[in-house]
VORO-975866 format. One record per residue (C-alpha): residue number from 1; x, y negated, z negated; residue in one letter. Coordinates in steps of 0.05 Angstrom, whole numbers, plus 5000, padded with zeros to 4 digits. Example, Ala and Ser with C-alpha at 12.3 -4.5 7.8 and 13.67 -1.06 7.14 Angstrom:
% VORO-975866
num|c1|c2|c3|residu
1|5246|5090|4844|A
2|5273|5021|4857|S
***
This chain:
% VORO-975866
num|c1|c2|c3|residu
1|7961|5450|6791|M
2|7945|5523|6812|P
3|7898|5531|6871|L
4|7837|5575|6865|I
5|7802|5594|6930|V
6|7730|5615|6928|I
7|7700|5651|6988|V
8|7627|5636|6996|G
9|7624|5577|6950|I
10|7552|5559|6966|N
11|7524|5627|6946|G
12|7502|5646|6878|R
13|7565|5681|6859|Q
14|7612|5629|6889|G
15|7572|5572|6856|T
16|7579|5605|6788|S
17|7654|5615|6797|V
18|7665|5544|6821|A
19|7628|5514|6762|N
20|7668|5556|6713|A
21|7732|5528|6739|F
22|7705|5457|6741|L
23|7693|5466|6667|D
24|7766|5486|6657|A
25|7812|5428|6675|P
26|7879|5441|6708|G
27|7858|5475|6772|F
28|7849|5455|6844|R
29|7790|5488|6878|I
30|7783|5503|6953|R
31|7714|5531|6973|G
32|7707|5568|7038|L
33|7639|5569|7073|T
34|7608|5577|7142|S
35|7571|5511|7130|S
36|7621|5458|7111|P
37|7574|5400|7125|D
38|7510|5425|7090|C
39|7481|5387|7030|P
40|7511|5439|6981|A
41|7581|5431|7011|S
42|7575|5354|7007|E
43|7559|5361|6933|K
44|7623|5401|6922|W
45|7663|5349|6958|K
46|7635|5295|6913|D
47|7660|5336|6853|L
48|7731|5338|6884|G
49|7727|5408|6912|V
50|7763|5419|6979|E
51|7715|5450|7029|I
52|7738|5488|7090|R
53|7699|5522|7145|E
54|7713|5597|7148|E
55|7676|5654|7182|T
56|7731|5708|7182|F
57|7732|5720|7256|V
58|7805|5700|7265|D
59|7862|5724|7221|E
60|7905|5665|7232|E
61|7852|5617|7213|H
62|7836|5658|7152|A
63|7910|5659|7132|R
64|7911|5582|7133|A
65|7847|5581|7090|S
66|7884|5619|7035|F
67|7950|5584|7041|E
68|7978|5563|6973|G
69|7927|5603|6932|A
70|7949|5628|6865|A
71|7881|5666|6855|A
72|7825|5683|6903|I
73|7754|5705|6891|F
74|7718|5737|6950|A
75|7659|5777|6971|M
76|7630|5804|7036|T
77|7557|5805|7053|S
78|7524|5865|7088|Y
79|7456|5830|7083|H
80|7475|5765|7117|K
81|7457|5784|7189|P
82|7386|5799|7166|F
83|7383|5726|7145|E
84|7422|5697|7205|D
85|7376|5663|7255|R
86|7426|5669|7312|R
87|7434|5746|7299|A
88|7360|5754|7298|K
89|7352|5718|7362|L
90|7406|5758|7394|A
91|7374|5822|7373|Y
92|7305|5802|7396|E
93|7327|5785|7468|V
94|7369|5848|7474|G
95|7441|5820|7470|L
96|7452|5864|7409|I
97|7444|5934|7435|K
98|7447|5970|7368|I
99|7402|5968|7307|S
100|7409|5908|7259|M
101|7432|5957|7206|A
102|7490|5983|7251|Q
103|7505|5909|7270|F
104|7509|5889|7197|A
105|7554|5948|7180|L
106|7603|5934|7236|R
107|7605|5859|7224|R
108|7617|5870|7148|A
109|7674|5917|7166|A
110|7704|5871|7217|Y
111|7701|5810|7173|Q
112|7724|5850|7111|G
113|7788|5872|7146|R
114|7805|5802|7169|I
115|7792|5776|7099|L
116|7836|5830|7065|F
117|7893|5823|7114|D
118|7895|5748|7106|A
119|7892|5754|7030|V
120|7949|5804|7031|A
121|7994|5756|7070|D
122|7982|5699|7020|T
123|8050|5681|6990|R
124|8049|5668|6915|G
125|7983|5702|6903|L
126|7977|5728|6832|H
127|7907|5757|6828|R
128|7851|5776|6875|F
129|7780|5786|6849|V
130|7733|5822|6897|L
131|7659|5825|6883|S
132|7634|5893|6907|T
133|7582|5944|6885|L
134|7577|5995|6827|P
135|7612|6061|6827|V
136|7568|6113|6859|V
137|7567|6175|6814|L
138|7562|6245|6843|P
139|7491|6264|6853|G
140|7464|6191|6852|A
141|7403|6178|6895|K
142|7397|6115|6937|Y
143|7334|6075|6926|A
144|7328|6053|6999|T
145|7361|6067|7066|H
146|7387|5996|7067|L
147|7420|6007|6998|A
148|7455|6070|7024|Q
149|7484|6031|7084|A
150|7505|5973|7036|N
151|7543|6022|6989|Y
152|7574|6056|7049|H
153|7601|5989|7074|T
154|7630|5969|7008|K
155|7662|6037|6998|K
156|7697|6034|7067|E
157|7723|5965|7051|Q
158|7754|5988|6985|L
159|7783|6049|7020|N
160|7816|6003|7070|Y
161|7843|5959|7015|L
162|7874|6017|6976|T
163|7898|6057|7034|R
164|7927|6002|7079|C
165|7943|5946|7031|L
166|7972|5979|6968|P
167|8009|5915|6947|S
168|7945|5875|6948|L
169|7907|5931|6914|A
170|7956|5925|6855|A
171|7934|5852|6845|K
172|7860|5866|6854|T
173|7803|5872|6803|I
174|7737|5896|6829|A
175|7677|5860|6799|V
176|7613|5899|6803|K
177|7553|5853|6791|P
178|7489|5886|6771|C
179|7417|5861|6776|M
180|7409|5786|6770|R
181|7366|5760|6715|M
182|7337|5707|6759|E
183|7310|5759|6807|D
184|7257|5777|6756|Y
185|7217|5722|6793|R
186|7211|5768|6854|M
187|7160|5814|6822|T
188|7129|5773|6767|L
189|7058|5760|6789|Q
190|6997|5729|6759|M
191|6935|5771|6769|N
192|6864|5747|6781|E
193|6846|5763|6709|A
194|6902|5714|6686|G
195|6949|5769|6662|T
196|7018|5781|6687|L
197|7055|5841|6717|S
198|7128|5855|6729|F
199|7164|5915|6759|G
200|7222|5949|6790|T
201|7231|6018|6822|I
202|7256|6047|6757|A
203|7211|6081|6705|P
204|7189|6031|6652|A
205|7232|6062|6595|Y
206|7299|6062|6635|V
207|7349|6009|6610|P
208|7378|5969|6668|L
209|7440|5925|6672|H
210|7426|5852|6683|W
211|7473|5792|6697|I
212|7460|5718|6681|N
213|7491|5699|6749|M
214|7490|5623|6737|R
215|7518|5621|6666|D
216|7560|5686|6657|D
217|7586|5711|6723|F
218|7633|5652|6737|G
219|7663|5657|6666|I
220|7673|5733|6676|F
221|7711|5719|6741|V
222|7751|5661|6713|R
223|7773|5706|6654|T
224|7796|5761|6702|L
225|7832|5713|6748|L
226|7871|5680|6693|L
227|7892|5738|6648|N
228|7947|5773|6680|M
229|7953|5819|6621|S
230|7894|5858|6653|L
231|7912|5915|6698|A
232|7875|5926|6762|P
233|7808|5955|6739|V
234|7735|5958|6761|A
235|7696|5910|6717|F
236|7621|5919|6704|A
237|7593|5848|6704|A
238|7530|5851|6663|Y
239|7502|5808|6608|S
240|7448|5851|6577|D
241|7417|5920|6583|R
242|7343|5921|6578|V
243|7287|5964|6607|S
244|7227|5941|6646|G
245|7181|5951|6589|E
246|7224|5911|6543|E
247|7224|5853|6594|I
248|7147|5856|6597|C
249|7145|5853|6520|A
250|7191|5792|6521|L
251|7149|5759|6575|I
252|7085|5771|6534|S
253|7118|5745|6470|K
254|7146|5682|6501|I
255|7085|5665|6545|S
256|7028|5691|6500|G
257|7002|5724|6563|I
258|6995|5800|6569|T
259|7049|5828|6618|C
260|7042|5898|6644|E
261|7097|5938|6678|Y
262|7090|5966|6749|R
263|7137|6016|6778|Q
264|7143|6003|6853|Y
265|7160|6057|6903|T
266|7225|6051|6943|A
267|7183|6046|7006|E
268|7144|5986|6977|E
269|7209|5951|6961|M
270|7241|5964|7028|E
271|7181|5944|7068|E
272|7176|5877|7031|S
273|7251|5863|7037|G
274|7255|5857|6963|N
275|7316|5894|6937|N
276|7303|5881|6863|L
277|7313|5938|6814|A
278|7365|5988|6826|C
279|7393|6001|6894|E
280|7410|6069|6861|L
281|7357|6107|6825|L
282|7378|6113|6752|P
283|7376|6173|6709|D
284|7335|6168|6643|P
285|7394|6137|6606|A
286|7406|6085|6660|G
287|7478|6107|6666|S
288|7480|6114|6742|V
289|7504|6044|6754|L
290|7575|6051|6723|Y
291|7621|6110|6710|D
292|7660|6118|6646|P
293|7723|6088|6677|N
294|7691|6019|6690|V
295|7705|5964|6641|F
296|7647|5930|6606|T
297|7647|5859|6578|P
298|7660|5886|6510|A
299|7722|5924|6531|S
300|7746|5862|6569|I
301|7740|5823|6504|N
302|7779|5875|6468|E
303|7835|5872|6519|T
304|7839|5796|6523|I
305|7825|5775|6451|K
306|7897|5758|6439|R
307|7902|5713|6499|Y
308|7833|5682|6509|S
309|7764|5666|6479|D
310|7713|5723|6484|P
311|7669|5726|6544|V
312|7601|5697|6525|P
313|7541|5741|6538|L
314|7470|5718|6553|S
315|7412|5758|6528|S
316|7351|5768|6573|F
317|7309|5739|6517|A
318|7347|5675|6515|D
319|7347|5670|6589|Y
320|7272|5679|6593|L
321|7259|5628|6539|R
322|7297|5577|6582|T
323|7264|5591|6649|V
324|7197|5626|6639|L
325|7153|5564|6620|P
326|7169|5528|6686|E
327|7162|5591|6726|H
328|7093|5606|6696|L
329|7072|5534|6712|A
330|7090|5545|6785|S
331|7051|5610|6786|L
332|6990|5575|6759|R
333|6995|5519|6807|A
334|7001|5569|6865|A
335|6941|5609|6841|A
336|6899|5545|6834|N
337|6918|5522|6902|K
338|6899|5590|6931|E
339|6832|5589|6896|R
340|6817|5517|6920|A
341|6834|5531|6994|A
342|6775|5545|7040|P
343|6774|5618|7067|P
344|6792|5598|7137|E
345|6854|5562|7113|A
346|6884|5629|7093|A
347|6880|5654|7167|I
348|6938|5631|7206|Q
349|6937|5636|7283|P
350|6989|5686|7307|A
351|7023|5642|7359|K
352|7094|5646|7334|E
353|7104|5715|7364|E
354|7080|5692|7433|E
355|7132|5637|7436|A
356|7190|5675|7403|C
357|7223|5706|7465|S
358|7222|5639|7502|L
359|7249|5600|7441|V
360|7302|5652|7430|A
361|7326|5652|7502|L
362|7328|5575|7503|Q
363|7366|5573|7437|A
364|7417|5625|7459|L
365|7428|5589|7527|R
366|7433|5520|7498|S
367|7470|5529|7432|E
368|7544|5547|7427|R
369|7548|5619|7405|Q
370|7585|5625|7339|P
371|7651|5662|7343|E
372|7626|5719|7304|M
373|7570|5736|7352|E
374|7614|5727|7412|S
375|7665|5776|7380|A
376|7609|5824|7365|V
377|7581|5822|7434|L
378|7651|5837|7463|R
379|7651|5900|7420|N
380|7709|5879|7377|V
381|7674|5888|7310|F
382|7726|5931|7276|M
383|7791|5898|7293|G
384|7858|5936|7289|A
385|7869|5961|7219|P
386|7939|5962|7188|R
387|7964|6033|7183|S
388|8007|6015|7121|S
389|8047|5958|7089|E
***
């Protein structure tokens, strides 16, 4: 049976891809993760998925992880250091001498090159699907500084792939996921008056691209991995195209509760760490996310209709009908709990910051530094790129 290797199998994208292949008999699945013994990894093992630890700090180790693969799905994460406890601790105690944004850029570049080089050396590989970011059109404005750095990182990775690994580039399809439908939860709020509000940084009338990550994304990727009739392209992975005001209307209709739209500023989003909405500011037509040369699900269906079933598309309305009732129940429960709590319960003593430095130092001295941080601290982030094949 052909082997499918999925990088980041415990993430939302990797999970969706793995589930899509579990639903299609006849494939072996190998999942790569930095946490091979976590509960999520154990569940995959119970389903017959091979799990291997991989952090992309050593090219020989990465080559072994891809050995025997007929197809590979991969992504790199610029945001991961901002969620990595060890990286935060190293930064807090001064072991990382640059900003976290610079650290994230260098780490993503370093790991991306190791990943691409190892994939390029995989014998018998037929297809490589890389999850990246939308095409940035001339004149597009970034919503936040973090978004600009993220797009820059992905662009550099693609440049390295096409410039230094042309044989791999000829097997590669770039998948460009858009806003995730499930992330509507990040700004849906229940107000004191019992009404709802939802928002993004885009104007209410601008149509945005949304993907049902759980149900649609994996099937998109499976289709691309298995249909060799598709030439290397950039693929716009979205399920539906709806504006913020249309989403509010859907929420109001399904819930019976008035939902008003709020347009957030880029500063509000960046300060909160919430990167919902567009990382690029859209024009009134919402066309900034994808240029005319990027395939859409409809054009993919037109290409593969002789070889495969059409790619199913989820509407935002159907998605909300499935998940909104439970989400609203949790919002009501949280509101009731907050109202029932005595005033002093809402005031938390600020002791965590006082102990932070000591805890960080103890952790860094007592725990084994992961290979990535060790490599970073030795200033070997970037590695030695291949000049050509």
